[in-house]
Steps between C-alpha positions, in 0.01 A plus 500: 500500500788735573791511258824338612808708570679319215224588253497861613880520481493363145234749393674789678829404334329536162364841598841614623662378177244701302570811709877473472511389135862480386618586850377173653730353764747232395426294811166323551246697701437337838308587815821660635566719194486870587334744265760776538834328553454173307265613224612863482143626492455874521191703588364498145536120489307468825221721359487275193493192723211648699308567178553146376393356836185716483431377146549136604327493838277808499435649842552165673876558526557861602874554448489868602330414830753222561800728442344780707481261797879452497765723652755669270781255577278200429387651169864541397574137584171354373532137392297326233385252767339777702292599199418135426374461859293819469343375177427161657332665800301729272379209286416273796121467508487394864378769738747683717482468877331839529237408241435165672451670837246745356304232314 
């Protein structure tokens, strides 16, 4: 069974809080929260986030591949919800359309 967006958001919020430590945002983290503008994350924070995602999900959730698929403007405006959706897609056990066609 795939994880719900709410469950993933809650878990991701905990990971973000661990990354930011004392610099955690005053406002609650939502699907619309941006990593750069709202959370103030810098490159080193994103690297730490990627490492924690790797530790939590292994190769199932490939953060580097996800970010590499985005254009520069989108990366700068990346929202927590976009990462939640990527994690949900990565954890979904149902086959993709391409896999279903080739089966």
